[in-house]
N, C-alpha and C positions, 0 to 999 in steps of 0.2 A: 738442312734445318739447323744442325749443330754448328755449322760454319757461321750461319747468320747470328746465332746466339753468342758465339765466341766473339764475332766482330763487334756486336753491340756492347758486350762486356768490356772489350779492349777500348772501345771509343769512350765509354763511360768512365773507365779507369783513367784514360788520358785526360779527360776534362776535369776529373776530380784532382788529378795530380797538378794540372795547370792552376786550378783554383787554390790549391794548397801553396803553390809557389808564389802566387800573387799575395796571398794573405801573409806569407812568411817574410815578405820584403821588409827590410829595416825601415822604420818610419819615425817621424817626429811630428807630434801634434801640438800646435801652439794657437794662442788666441791673439788677435790684433784689434786695435781700436783706432778709429778715425774720428776726428773732431774738428769743427770749425764754427766760428761765430760770424754772423752776417747781420747787417742792419736791415730791419724791416722797412718796406716801402709802402705798405698799405695796412689798413685795419678794418676789422669787422666789429661794429658797435651794436650791442643788444640793448634795447630800451622798451618801455611800455607806457600805455595809457590806462589808468585805472579810474573808474567812476563809481560812486556809490549813491544810493537814493532809496526812496520808499516804494517806487513803482518800477517794475522791470522794463516796461516799454520806454519810459522816460530816460532811465539810466542808459539803456542801449542806444537811444537816439542821441543823447549827449556824447556818449563815447564814440559813436560812429562819426559824428560831426567833427570831433577833435582829431580823430585819426585822418579824416579827409583833409583837414587843414594841414596836418603833418605831412601827408603825401604830396600835397600841392607845394608846400614849402621845399621839400626835398627835390622836386623836379625843378623848381625855380633856382635852387641852390646849385644845380648842375649834376645831381646824382642820376645816373642812368637807370632806366626802369629795371633792367636785370640786376642792378646792384642794391635793390630794396626788396624785402620780402616779409610777409606776415608769417610768423612762426607759431602763433598760438592765439586762440580766441576762447574766452570764458564768460559765461553769464550764469549767475547762481545766487543763492541766498547766503547771507552771513548773519549769524545770530548775535544779538546785542548783549546777551547775558541775562536778559529778563525773560521770563516764561512766555513762550509763544510770540515773542517779538523779534522781528528780523528786518534787515534791509536787503536790497539787491546790489550786487556788485558786477560790473562789467569790466573785463580786462582784455586788452589786445596787445600782444608782444610782437615787436618787429626787429629786423636786423638790417643794417645798412653797411655797405662796403664803401669805405672812404679811401679814394685813390691818392689823395694829397693830404699827408699827415699835418701839413702846416695849417690846414683849414679846420682842424679838430675843434679848437675853442669856438670858432664862429659857428660851426655846425651844431655843437651841443647847446650853445646859448640860444640859437635859433629854434631848436627843437623844444627847449624849455618854454620859450615865448609862445610856441604854438600849443602847448598844453601837456607835453609828456611829463610824467611825475616819477619815473623810475628809470635808472640806468643800471643794468645788471651785469654788464661785463664789456671788456674791450680786448680783442684778440689781435695781436700783431702778426703779420704774415709777410712773406717775401715772394715777389713775382717769379723769380728764377729758382724756386725751391727745388725743382727736379734736377737742374744742373748742379746745384749744391749737393744734393743727395749722391749723385754720381761721383763727384769729387771726394766726398767723405768715404764712400765705399772703396775707392782706390787707395785712399790714405790708410784705411783699415787693413787692406791686403798687403800694402807695402810694410806696414808695421809688423804684421805676422811673419812676413818673409825675413825681415831684419832680426826678429826674435829667434827664428829658427836658425839663422846663420850664427847668431851669438852663442847658441847652445852647441851647435855642431862643430864650430871652429876649434875649441879646446880638445875635442875628441878626434881631431885630424880627419874629419869627414866633411863632405860637401852636401849641400841641400839640392836635391833634384826636383823633378816635376811634382806638382801638386797632385795628390791622390784623391783627396776629398775636401770639399769646401761647404761650409754651412754658415748662414748668417744667424747670429745668436742674440743680437740686440735690436731694439727699435729706435726710431728717431723721434726725439722729443721737441716739441715746440712750446716754449713757455707762454702762458696766458696771463695778462694782467687782469685780475678779477677785482671788481670793487663791490663791497657789500651792498646789497640792494637797499636803496633808500628812497625817500620821496623828496621832491623839489616843489618849490612854489615859484610863482612869477615875481615875487618880491626879491629884488637883487640883493638886498641887505640880509635877507633870511636864507639865501641859497648858499650852500657850502662852496668854498673855493674849488675850482676845477684844476687838477694837475695832471700832467701826462708825462710819464717816464717811459720813453720808447725803448730804451735799452737795446739789447741784441738778442737775436734768436740763436740758440746753440743747437747744432745738428750733430748727432753722434751715430756711429755705426760700429757694431762689434761682429767679428767674424772668427770662426775657428777653421783652421786649415791643417790637413795632414800632408806632410811632404815625404817623399822617398829620400832616404839617405844613401849617398853614394860613397 
């Protein structure tokens, strides 16, 4: 029994000693960043149809009819069914400010994925003609975003290695294998948001549409601990 206990103690001591040796290895910990800009090739447009009136049923009927026209237009425009989605529906009272007086308001919000950015102006003008009266945002995206994320992570890792080598070189040491790696930053996708406003079918009264596509900036931050040799 004593031999078993002694053996266990020796084994535990050996593992503890190995753990101490691993922890005592000379290391250097640095952070690296990867960054790249890419041109977006499609956009998600958020818009809505709002209707007001004195009777709930009538307001809903008009709102539904307008949305039906919008969906028919989108299909005719060439937007695929899986690229259009209703994201919000509301029907309720709005008070006029006078005691016990109110109107009814129906709102339906939709999102459309536009695969050809050159068609943006034609699409927006067509939607306005069909009766939409608010555009709440435009988000630009890139089809190959996952490939770009991989490239940016590699750039961040290479940057961390370069920094470690810069620190180790004056000390006459070399950078060995990576001991620990952790991703410390997120990837950001800029969104062009336009303040929510209302449109009319009167072309002279409608504000001018502008589209600044710009670029999507993708970043990644990583922290790596290297063994020093």
